[in-house]
ZADO-1210 file (C-alpha; in nm, 4 decimals, padded with zeros to 6 digits):
<atoms>
<atom x="00.2307" y="-04.0159" z="02.8123" code="MET" pos="1"/>
<atom x="00.5729" y="-03.9794" z="02.9796" code="ALA" pos="2"/>
<atom x="00.6238" y="-03.6599" z="03.1711" code="GLU" pos="3"/>
<atom x="00.8849" y="-03.4334" z="03.0136" code="ARG" pos="4"/>
<atom x="01.1920" y="-03.3775" z="03.2318" code="ILE" pos="5"/>
<atom x="01.2717" y="-03.0165" z="03.3264" code="PRO" pos="6"/>
<atom x="01.5005" y="-02.8583" z="03.0673" code="ALA" pos="7"/>
<atom x="01.8322" y="-02.7034" z="03.1771" code="PRO" pos="8"/>
<atom x="01.8031" y="-02.3287" z="03.2252" code="THR" pos="9"/>
<atom x="02.1713" y="-02.2392" z="03.1837" code="THR" pos="10"/>
<atom x="02.4577" y="-02.3483" z="02.9619" code="ALA" pos="11"/>
<atom x="02.6412" y="-02.4949" z="03.2628" code="ASP" pos="12"/>
<atom x="02.3351" y="-02.7008" z="03.3553" code="GLU" pos="13"/>
<atom x="02.3105" y="-02.8260" z="02.9970" code="MET" pos="14"/>
<atom x="02.6766" y="-02.9233" z="02.9927" code="ARG" pos="15"/>
<atom x="02.6390" y="-03.1098" z="03.3229" code="ALA" pos="16"/>
<atom x="02.3278" y="-03.2890" z="03.1962" code="ALA" pos="17"/>
<atom x="02.5074" y="-03.4027" z="02.8800" code="ILE" pos="18"/>
<atom x="02.8058" y="-03.5339" z="03.0769" code="LEU" pos="19"/>
<atom x="02.5788" y="-03.7158" z="03.3218" code="ALA" pos="20"/>
<atom x="02.3663" y="-03.8829" z="03.0523" code="ARG" pos="21"/>
<atom x="02.6184" y="-03.9249" z="02.7713" code="TYR" pos="22"/>
<atom x="02.6668" y="-04.3008" z="02.8106" code="GLU" pos="23"/>
<atom x="02.2911" y="-04.3637" z="02.7940" code="SER" pos="24"/>
<atom x="02.2472" y="-04.1774" z="02.4645" code="LEU" pos="25"/>
<atom x="02.2326" y="-04.3498" z="02.1268" code="SER" pos="26"/>
<atom x="02.5408" y="-04.3230" z="01.9026" code="LYS" pos="27"/>
<atom x="02.3692" y="-04.0593" z="01.6883" code="ARG" pos="28"/>
<atom x="02.2766" y="-03.8484" z="01.9921" code="LEU" pos="29"/>
<atom x="02.6287" y="-03.8926" z="02.1324" code="GLN" pos="30"/>
<atom x="02.7578" y="-03.7512" z="01.8032" code="GLN" pos="31"/>
<atom x="02.5411" y="-03.4427" z="01.8544" code="ILE" pos="32"/>
<atom x="02.6371" y="-03.4214" z="02.2219" code="ALA" pos="33"/>
<atom x="03.0085" y="-03.4054" z="02.1370" code="ARG" pos="34"/>
<atom x="02.9489" y="-03.1192" z="01.8978" code="TYR" pos="35"/>
<atom x="02.7328" y="-02.9308" z="02.1490" code="VAL" pos="36"/>
<atom x="03.0069" y="-02.9621" z="02.4119" code="LEU" pos="37"/>
<atom x="03.2916" y="-02.8711" z="02.1747" code="ASP" pos="38"/>
<atom x="03.1189" y="-02.5944" z="01.9736" code="GLU" pos="39"/>
<atom x="02.8739" y="-02.4196" z="02.2114" code="PRO" pos="40"/>
<atom x="02.9028" y="-02.0857" z="02.0336" code="ASN" pos="41"/>
<atom x="02.8197" y="-02.2427" z="01.6986" code="ALA" pos="42"/>
<atom x="02.5154" y="-02.4084" z="01.8573" code="VAL" pos="43"/>
<atom x="02.4087" y="-02.0674" z="01.9850" code="ALA" pos="44"/>
<atom x="02.4520" y="-01.8840" z="01.6558" code="LEU" pos="45"/>
<atom x="02.4000" y="-02.1131" z="01.3592" code="GLU" pos="46"/>
<atom x="02.0783" y="-02.2250" z="01.1927" code="THR" pos="47"/>
<atom x="01.9548" y="-02.5794" z="01.2408" code="LEU" pos="48"/>
<atom x="02.0411" y="-02.6646" z="00.8809" code="ALA" pos="49"/>
<atom x="02.4020" y="-02.5457" z="00.9197" code="VAL" pos="50"/>
<atom x="02.4446" y="-02.7353" z="01.2459" code="LEU" pos="51"/>
<atom x="02.3036" y="-03.0517" z="01.0929" code="ALA" pos="52"/>
<atom x="02.5466" y="-03.0245" z="00.8020" code="GLY" pos="53"/>
<atom x="02.8472" y="-02.9747" z="01.0284" code="ARG" pos="54"/>
<atom x="02.7550" y="-03.2574" z="01.2638" code="ILE" pos="55"/>
<atom x="02.6581" y="-03.4893" z="00.9793" code="GLY" pos="56"/>
<atom x="02.3035" y="-03.5638" z="01.0953" code="VAL" pos="57"/>
<atom x="01.9490" y="-03.4754" z="00.9897" code="GLN" pos="58"/>
<atom x="01.7932" y="-03.1625" z="01.1485" code="PRO" pos="59"/>
<atom x="01.5294" y="-03.3894" z="01.3027" code="SER" pos="60"/>
<atom x="01.8041" y="-03.5640" z="01.5018" code="ALA" pos="61"/>
<atom x="01.9030" y="-03.2336" z="01.6638" code="ILE" pos="62"/>
<atom x="01.5385" y="-03.1689" z="01.7509" code="VAL" pos="63"/>
<atom x="01.5206" y="-03.5158" z="01.9038" code="ARG" pos="64"/>
<atom x="01.8397" y="-03.4465" z="02.0994" code="PHE" pos="65"/>
<atom x="01.6925" y="-03.1227" z="02.2400" code="ALA" pos="66"/>
<atom x="01.3697" y="-03.2977" z="02.3402" code="LYS" pos="67"/>
<atom x="01.5720" y="-03.5696" z="02.5137" code="THR" pos="68"/>
<atom x="01.6944" y="-03.2989" z="02.7522" code="PHE" pos="69"/>
<atom x="01.3490" y="-03.1545" z="02.8139" code="GLY" pos="70"/>
<atom x="01.3341" y="-02.8753" z="02.5551" code="PHE" pos="71"/>
<atom x="01.0329" y="-02.8250" z="02.3300" code="GLU" pos="72"/>
<atom x="01.2652" y="-02.8023" z="02.0320" code="GLY" pos="73"/>
<atom x="01.6120" y="-02.7075" z="01.9082" code="ALA" pos="74"/>
<atom x="01.5415" y="-02.3320" z="01.9182" code="THR" pos="75"/>
<atom x="01.4817" y="-02.3400" z="02.2941" code="GLN" pos="76"/>
<atom x="01.8062" y="-02.5321" z="02.3462" code="MET" pos="77"/>
<atom x="01.9974" y="-02.2818" z="02.1337" code="GLN" pos="78"/>
<atom x="01.8560" y="-01.9954" z="02.3385" code="ARG" pos="79"/>
<atom x="02.0187" y="-02.1388" z="02.6526" code="VAL" pos="80"/>
<atom x="02.3572" y="-02.1254" z="02.4830" code="PHE" pos="81"/>
<atom x="02.2932" y="-01.7775" z="02.3440" code="ARG" pos="82"/>
<atom x="02.2087" y="-01.6478" z="02.6904" code="ASP" pos="83"/>
<atom x="02.4998" y="-01.8105" z="02.8676" code="GLY" pos="84"/>
<atom x="02.7939" y="-01.8631" z="02.6369" code="LEU" pos="85"/>
<atom x="02.8227" y="-01.5751" z="02.3945" code="LEU" pos="86"/>
<atom x="03.0936" y="-01.3247" z="02.4688" code="SER" pos="87"/>
<atom x="03.3198" y="-01.0849" z="02.2871" code="ALA" pos="88"/>
<atom x="03.6234" y="-01.3026" z="02.3529" code="SER" pos="89"/>
<atom x="03.8599" y="-01.4358" z="02.0884" code="ALA" pos="90"/>
<atom x="03.7154" y="-01.7832" z="02.1453" code="SER" pos="91"/>
<atom x="03.3896" y="-01.6766" z="01.9819" code="LEU" pos="92"/>
<atom x="03.3792" y="-01.8233" z="01.6337" code="GLY" pos="93"/>
<atom x="03.7097" y="-02.0092" z="01.6718" code="TYR" pos="94"/>
<atom x="03.5653" y="-02.3177" z="01.5038" code="GLY" pos="95"/>
<atom x="03.4521" y="-02.1116" z="01.2065" code="ASP" pos="96"/>
<atom x="03.7797" y="-01.9250" z="01.1803" code="ARG" pos="97"/>
<atom x="03.9941" y="-02.2388" z="01.1951" code="ILE" pos="98"/>
<atom x="03.7705" y="-02.4116" z="00.9377" code="ARG" pos="99"/>
<atom x="03.8013" y="-02.1198" z="00.6961" code="GLU" pos="100"/>
<atom x="04.1754" y="-02.1037" z="00.7566" code="PHE" pos="101"/>
<atom x="04.2056" y="-02.4766" z="00.6859" code="GLY" pos="102"/>
<atom x="04.0125" y="-02.4455" z="00.3600" code="LYS" pos="103"/>
<atom x="04.2289" y="-02.1596" z="00.2363" code="SER" pos="104"/>
<atom x="04.5520" y="-02.3402" z="00.3262" code="VAL" pos="105"/>
<atom x="04.4538" y="-02.6812" z="00.1859" code="ASP" pos="106"/>
<atom x="04.3663" y="-02.5267" z="-00.1499" code="GLY" pos="107"/>
<atom x="04.6908" y="-02.3316" z="-00.1737" code="ARG" pos="108"/>
<atom x="04.9952" y="-02.4584" z="-00.3620" code="ARG" pos="109"/>
<atom x="05.3154" y="-02.4775" z="-00.1556" code="VAL" pos="110"/>
<atom x="05.5825" y="-02.2561" z="-00.3116" code="ASP" pos="111"/>
<atom x="05.8563" y="-02.2723" z="-00.0483" code="ASN" pos="112"/>
<atom x="05.9333" y="-02.3879" z="00.3076" code="PRO" pos="113"/>
<atom x="05.8846" y="-02.0332" z="00.4360" code="GLY" pos="114"/>
<atom x="05.5218" y="-02.0419" z="00.3259" code="GLN" pos="115"/>
<atom x="05.4668" y="-02.3660" z="00.5195" code="VAL" pos="116"/>
<atom x="05.6216" y="-02.2054" z="00.8266" code="LEU" pos="117"/>
<atom x="05.3922" y="-01.9034" z="00.7961" code="ASP" pos="118"/>
<atom x="05.0869" y="-02.1284" z="00.7694" code="GLU" pos="119"/>
<atom x="05.1783" y="-02.3277" z="01.0779" code="PHE" pos="120"/>
<atom x="05.2598" y="-02.0128" z="01.2740" code="VAL" pos="121"/>
<atom x="04.9246" y="-01.8545" z="01.1862" code="GLU" pos="122"/>
<atom x="04.7247" y="-02.1672" z="01.2691" code="GLY" pos="123"/>
<atom x="04.9031" y="-02.2242" z="01.5993" code="ASN" pos="124"/>
<atom x="04.8677" y="-01.8612" z="01.7050" code="VAL" pos="125"/>
<atom x="04.4926" y="-01.8927" z="01.6543" code="MET" pos="126"/>
<atom x="04.4826" y="-02.2118" z="01.8620" code="ALA" pos="127"/>
<atom x="04.6931" y="-02.0609" z="02.1405" code="LEU" pos="128"/>
<atom x="04.4789" y="-01.7488" z="02.1567" code="GLN" pos="129"/>
<atom x="04.1658" y="-01.9619" z="02.1745" code="ASN" pos="130"/>
<atom x="04.3063" y="-02.1714" z="02.4590" code="MET" pos="131"/>
<atom x="04.4075" y="-01.8571" z="02.6485" code="GLY" pos="132"/>
<atom x="04.0505" y="-01.7309" z="02.6273" code="GLN" pos="133"/>
<atom x="03.8574" y="-02.0554" z="02.6650" code="ALA" pos="134"/>
<atom x="04.0416" y="-02.2616" z="02.9272" code="LEU" pos="135"/>
<atom x="03.8637" y="-02.2532" z="03.2634" code="ASP" pos="136"/>
<atom x="04.1036" y="-02.0978" z="03.5171" code="ARG" pos="137"/>
<atom x="03.9304" y="-02.2736" z="03.8078" code="ALA" pos="138"/>
<atom x="03.9916" y="-02.6113" z="03.6414" code="LEU" pos="139"/>
<atom x="04.3550" y="-02.5168" z="03.5844" code="LEU" pos="140"/>
<atom x="04.3924" y="-02.4371" z="03.9552" code="ALA" pos="141"/>
<atom x="04.2289" y="-02.7693" z="04.0441" code="GLN" pos="142"/>
<atom x="04.4736" y="-02.9500" z="03.8159" code="ALA" pos="143"/>
<atom x="04.7708" y="-02.7872" z="03.9894" code="VAL" pos="144"/>
<atom x="04.6227" y="-02.8834" z="04.3260" code="SER" pos="145"/>
<atom x="04.5924" y="-03.2474" z="04.2152" code="LEU" pos="146"/>
<atom x="04.9621" y="-03.2496" z="04.1252" code="ILE" pos="147"/>
<atom x="05.0507" y="-03.0907" z="04.4596" code="GLN" pos="148"/>
<atom x="04.8571" y="-03.3476" z="04.6624" code="ARG" pos="149"/>
<atom x="04.9808" y="-03.6528" z="04.4716" code="ALA" pos="150"/>
<atom x="05.2471" y="-03.8744" z="04.6236" code="GLY" pos="151"/>
<atom x="05.3580" y="-03.9813" z="04.2763" code="THR" pos="152"/>
<atom x="05.2376" y="-03.8522" z="03.9402" code="VAL" pos="153"/>
<atom x="05.2102" y="-04.1253" z="03.6783" code="TYR" pos="154"/>
<atom x="05.2197" y="-03.9597" z="03.3351" code="VAL" pos="155"/>
<atom x="05.0943" y="-04.1321" z="03.0210" code="ALA" pos="156"/>
<atom x="05.0523" y="-04.0361" z="02.6583" code="GLY" pos="157"/>
<atom x="05.0837" y="-04.2502" z="02.3478" code="PHE" pos="158"/>
<atom x="05.1383" y="-04.1892" z="01.9764" code="ARG" pos="159"/>
<atom x="05.0835" y="-03.8194" z="01.9015" code="ARG" pos="160"/>
<atom x="05.0351" y="-03.7445" z="02.2726" code="SER" pos="161"/>
<atom x="05.3684" y="-03.8966" z="02.3802" code="TYR" pos="162"/>
<atom x="05.5821" y="-03.5798" z="02.3450" code="PRO" pos="163"/>
<atom x="05.3454" y="-03.3904" z="02.5760" code="VAL" pos="164"/>
<atom x="05.3524" y="-03.6656" z="02.8395" code="ALA" pos="165"/>
<atom x="05.7313" y="-03.6990" z="02.8161" code="ALA" pos="166"/>
<atom x="05.7750" y="-03.3238" z="02.8613" code="TYR" pos="167"/>
<atom x="05.5465" y="-03.3162" z="03.1663" code="ILE" pos="168"/>
<atom x="05.7272" y="-03.6078" z="03.3330" code="ALA" pos="169"/>
<atom x="06.0687" y="-03.4556" z="03.2586" code="TYR" pos="170"/>
<atom x="05.9640" y="-03.1127" z="03.3865" code="SER" pos="171"/>
<atom x="05.8133" y="-03.2540" z="03.7060" code="LEU" pos="172"/>
<atom x="06.1446" y="-03.4273" z="03.7751" code="HIS" pos="173"/>
<atom x="06.3190" y="-03.0933" z="03.7225" code="GLN" pos="174"/>
<atom x="06.1091" y="-02.9346" z="03.9988" code="VAL" pos="175"/>
<atom x="06.1644" y="-03.2331" z="04.2333" code="ASP" pos="176"/>
<atom x="05.8185" y="-03.3878" z="04.1988" code="LYS" pos="177"/>
<atom x="05.8154" y="-03.7652" z="04.1998" code="ARG" pos="178"/>
<atom x="05.6902" y="-03.8698" z="03.8556" code="ALA" pos="179"/>
<atom x="05.6776" y="-04.1898" z="03.6508" code="VAL" pos="180"/>
<atom x="05.6537" y="-04.1797" z="03.2708" code="LEU" pos="181"/>
<atom x="05.4485" y="-04.4710" z="03.1412" code="ILE" pos="182"/>
<atom x="05.5978" y="-04.5302" z="02.7968" code="ASP" pos="183"/>
<atom x="05.4621" y="-04.8839" z="02.7369" code="SER" pos="184"/>
<atom x="05.7976" y="-05.0068" z="02.6075" code="VAL" pos="185"/>
<atom x="05.7588" y="-05.3777" z="02.5405" code="GLY" pos="186"/>
<atom x="05.3851" y="-05.3477" z="02.5972" code="GLY" pos="187"/>
<atom x="05.4461" y="-05.3066" z="02.9713" code="MET" pos="188"/>
<atom x="05.2069" y="-05.0198" z="03.0464" code="SER" pos="189"/>
<atom x="04.9962" y="-05.2233" z="03.2900" code="GLN" pos="190"/>
<atom x="05.3079" y="-05.3359" z="03.4740" code="GLN" pos="191"/>
<atom x="05.4412" y="-04.9783" z="03.4851" code="GLN" pos="192"/>
<atom x="05.1251" y="-04.8537" z="03.6569" code="ILE" pos="193"/>
<atom x="05.1029" y="-05.1551" z="03.8895" code="HIS" pos="194"/>
<atom x="05.2190" y="-04.9617" z="04.1969" code="GLY" pos="195"/>
<atom x="04.9701" y="-04.6738" z="04.1651" code="ILE" pos="196"/>
<atom x="04.7674" y="-04.6111" z="04.4813" code="GLY" pos="197"/>
<atom x="04.5031" y="-04.3899" z="04.6379" code="ARG" pos="198"/>
<atom x="04.7482" y="-04.1080" z="04.7113" code="ASP" pos="199"/>
<atom x="04.8818" y="-04.0953" z="04.3563" code="ASP" pos="200"/>
<atom x="04.7687" y="-03.9213" z="04.0377" code="LEU" pos="201"/>
<atom x="04.7364" y="-04.0479" z="03.6823" code="LEU" pos="202"/>
<atom x="04.7955" y="-03.7619" z="03.4383" code="LEU" pos="203"/>
<atom x="04.6898" y="-03.8882" z="03.0967" code="VAL" pos="204"/>
<atom x="04.7128" y="-03.7080" z="02.7621" code="VAL" pos="205"/>
<atom x="04.5042" y="-03.8458" z="02.4760" code="SER" pos="206"/>
<atom x="04.3429" y="-03.7111" z="02.1600" code="TYR" pos="207"/>
<atom x="04.1183" y="-03.8614" z="01.8943" code="HIS" pos="208"/>
<atom x="04.1593" y="-04.1412" z="01.7940" code="PRO" pos="209"/>
<atom x="04.2137" y="-04.2329" z="02.1567" code="TYR" pos="210"/>
<atom x="04.4889" y="-04.4859" z="02.2241" code="ALA" pos="211"/>
<atom x="04.3633" y="-04.8099" z="02.3759" code="GLU" pos="212"/>
<atom x="04.6614" y="-04.8106" z="02.6117" code="GLU" pos="213"/>
<atom x="04.5481" y="-04.4778" z="02.7574" code="ALA" pos="214"/>
<atom x="04.1931" y="-04.6026" z="02.8088" code="VAL" pos="215"/>
<atom x="04.3196" y="-04.9177" z="02.9829" code="HIS" pos="216"/>
<atom x="04.5383" y="-04.7091" z="03.2147" code="LEU" pos="217"/>
<atom x="04.2413" y="-04.4922" z="03.3098" code="VAL" pos="218"/>
<atom x="04.0441" y="-04.8070" z="03.3913" code="ASP" pos="219"/>
<atom x="04.3316" y="-04.9284" z="03.6098" code="ALA" pos="220"/>
<atom x="04.3470" y="-04.5932" z="03.7881" code="ALA" pos="221"/>
<atom x="03.9733" y="-04.6070" z="03.8565" code="VAL" pos="222"/>
<atom x="04.0175" y="-04.9552" z="04.0063" code="ASP" pos="223"/>
<atom x="04.3019" y="-04.8221" z="04.2234" code="ALA" pos="224"/>
<atom x="04.0794" y="-04.5351" z="04.3477" code="HIS" pos="225"/>
<atom x="04.3414" y="-04.2738" z="04.2619" code="CYS" pos="226"/>
<atom x="04.2855" y="-03.9290" z="04.1113" code="ARG" pos="227"/>
<atom x="04.2874" y="-03.8761" z="03.7350" code="ILE" pos="228"/>
<atom x="04.3834" y="-03.5585" z="03.5486" code="LEU" pos="229"/>
<atom x="04.3070" y="-03.5750" z="03.1751" code="ALA" pos="230"/>
<atom x="04.4277" y="-03.3502" z="02.8945" code="ILE" pos="231"/>
<atom x="04.2070" y="-03.4249" z="02.5952" code="SER" pos="232"/>
<atom x="04.0204" y="-03.2749" z="02.3020" code="ASP" pos="233"/>
<atom x="03.6710" y="-03.3614" z="02.4270" code="SER" pos="234"/>
<atom x="03.4916" y="-03.3626" z="02.7599" code="MET" pos="235"/>
<atom x="03.3332" y="-03.6960" z="02.6670" code="VAL" pos="236"/>
<atom x="03.6434" y="-03.8744" z="02.5404" code="SER" pos="237"/>
<atom x="03.7049" y="-04.2174" z="02.7006" code="PRO" pos="238"/>
<atom x="03.9883" y="-04.0726" z="02.9116" code="VAL" pos="239"/>
<atom x="03.7922" y="-03.7629" z="03.0140" code="ALA" pos="240"/>
<atom x="03.4685" y="-03.9194" z="03.1365" code="LYS" pos="241"/>
<atom x="03.6190" y="-04.0916" z="03.4456" code="PRO" pos="242"/>
<atom x="03.8635" y="-03.8071" z="03.5239" code="ALA" pos="243"/>
<atom x="03.8456" y="-03.5813" z="03.8289" code="ASP" pos="244"/>
<atom x="03.9634" y="-03.2835" z="03.6229" code="VAL" pos="245"/>
<atom x="03.9662" y="-03.2448" z="03.2436" code="VAL" pos="246"/>
<atom x="04.1640" y="-02.9762" z="03.0616" code="LEU" pos="247"/>
<atom x="04.0264" y="-02.9512" z="02.7090" code="GLN" pos="248"/>
<atom x="04.2665" y="-02.8520" z="02.4309" code="VAL" pos="249"/>
<atom x="04.1701" y="-02.7771" z="02.0723" code="ARG" pos="250"/>
<atom x="04.4755" y="-02.7868" z="01.8515" code="GLU" pos="251"/>
<atom x="04.5174" y="-02.6328" z="01.5095" code="ALA" pos="252"/>
<atom x="04.5074" y="-02.8608" z="01.2055" code="GLU" pos="253"/>
<atom x="04.7173" y="-02.7342" z="00.9159" code="ILE" pos="254"/>
<atom x="04.7285" y="-02.9264" z="00.5883" code="ARG" pos="255"/>
<atom x="04.5763" y="-03.2300" z="00.7660" code="LYS" pos="256"/>
<atom x="04.8518" y="-03.2273" z="01.0307" code="PHE" pos="257"/>
<atom x="04.7404" y="-03.1600" z="01.3870" code="ARG" pos="258"/>
<atom x="04.9718" y="-02.9510" z="01.5992" code="SER" pos="259"/>
<atom x="05.0829" y="-02.9866" z="01.9618" code="LEU" pos="260"/>
<atom x="05.1655" y="-02.6225" z="02.0303" code="SER" pos="261"/>
<atom x="04.8712" y="-02.5551" z="02.2615" code="SER" pos="262"/>
<atom x="04.9248" y="-02.8830" z="02.4456" code="SER" pos="263"/>
<atom x="05.2908" y="-02.8062" z="02.5099" code="MET" pos="264"/>
<atom x="05.2023" y="-02.4553" z="02.6246" code="CYS" pos="265"/>
<atom x="04.9481" y="-02.5980" z="02.8681" code="LEU" pos="266"/>
<atom x="05.2023" y="-02.8547" z="02.9910" code="ALA" pos="267"/>
<atom x="05.4520" y="-02.5770" z="03.0646" code="GLN" pos="268"/>
<atom x="05.1891" y="-02.3703" z="03.2450" code="ALA" pos="269"/>
<atom x="05.0871" y="-02.6687" z="03.4604" code="LEU" pos="270"/>
<atom x="05.4391" y="-02.7519" z="03.5739" code="VAL" pos="271"/>
<atom x="05.5518" y="-02.3927" z="03.6323" code="ILE" pos="272"/>
<atom x="05.2308" y="-02.3108" z="03.8211" code="ALA" pos="273"/>
<atom x="05.2917" y="-02.6197" z="04.0376" code="TYR" pos="274"/>
<atom x="05.6518" y="-02.5135" z="04.1007" code="ALA" pos="275"/>
<atom x="05.5501" y="-02.1617" z="04.2093" code="PHE" pos="276"/>
<atom x="05.2658" y="-02.2924" z="04.4269" code="ALA" pos="277"/>
<atom x="05.5032" y="-02.5351" z="04.5983" code="THR" pos="278"/>
<atom x="05.7675" y="-02.2654" z="04.6502" code="ALA" pos="279"/>
<atom x="05.5083" y="-02.0309" z="04.8009" code="THR" pos="280"/>
<atom x="05.3872" y="-02.3004" z="05.0382" code="ARG" pos="281"/>
<atom x="05.7479" y="-02.3732" z="05.1333" code="GLY" pos="282"/>
<atom x="05.8128" y="-02.0063" z="05.2131" code="ARG" pos="283"/>
<atom x="05.5006" y="-02.0027" z="05.4268" code="GLY" pos="284"/>
<atom x="05.6470" y="-02.2751" z="05.6447" code="GLY" pos="285"/>
<atom x="06.0031" y="-02.1556" z="05.6164" code="GLY" pos="286"/>
<atom x="06.0130" y="-01.9639" z="05.9474" code="ARG" pos="287"/>
<atom x="05.8796" y="-02.2584" z="06.1465" code="ALA" pos="288"/>
<atom x="06.1200" y="-02.4920" z="05.9701" code="GLY" pos="289"/>
<atom x="06.4140" y="-02.2616" z="06.0488" code="ALA" pos="290"/>
<atom x="06.3126" y="-02.2510" z="06.4157" code="ALA" pos="291"/>
<atom x="06.3027" y="-02.6307" z="06.4305" code="ARG" pos="292"/>
<atom x="06.6484" y="-02.6460" z="06.2743" code="SER" pos="293"/>
<atom x="06.7891" y="-02.4092" z="06.5354" code="ARG" pos="294"/>
<atom x="06.6458" y="-02.6216" z="06.8179" code="ARG" pos="295"/>
<atom x="06.8242" y="-02.9329" z="06.6894" code="LYS" pos="296"/>
</atoms>
């Protein structure tokens, strides 16, 4: 009989274990793993039957998933999330709240354009509040540091993600950071990233369904041994797995249309935080620089 591996004792340990073993899991267990990573509070609070219904698997599959990570059963796995991830923040229950909001909106008849505006405002406010509560500030600081250290920032985003990538590249130019927007015009994305090197950064934005062009660029960046900063909707998306830093964004979906409000807000925060960090560093060396100028 195979010896059972030690089960994670904290939510962070469980998250790390899932990320480390994700590729080796079966497709069904990967499906459960994505939900556990994206909805930790729901895993902590809901019954096994409810979780199974939301994930689209049998309860026995969740039990098997828990045992794969060393737990005796699903209840013991849920306890880890209850102990480590529950808080009184606005992010608690976000998945439930956005689902209920979506149901109420989808079943409502549209009377006028003002009603549509109100629905999108309400959904996006919820998503923005959730991001403000849930986004790891240490990861955000690491992302800014990656931009600071990069010789050139190659920015990529395709289809729905393109506006976010275009805004980031434009804004980096505005604050005098060397940036290249990979737009894949003429199918030239591989040629556009050809010059990327160890001192550069690939900043890639991609959401489900993940663009093949984005995945290929990440593979090229890995081959070039450069840093990768991913903005994505899942920690185990094909662009997130190889990345040095992943900023996870969960957008609102209103009447089957997914928004970009949270993504654009995050893009603004990244660039402005970089600009302030660079200005502060410049002021720190300003006196020495002035002295050198006077000696010339």
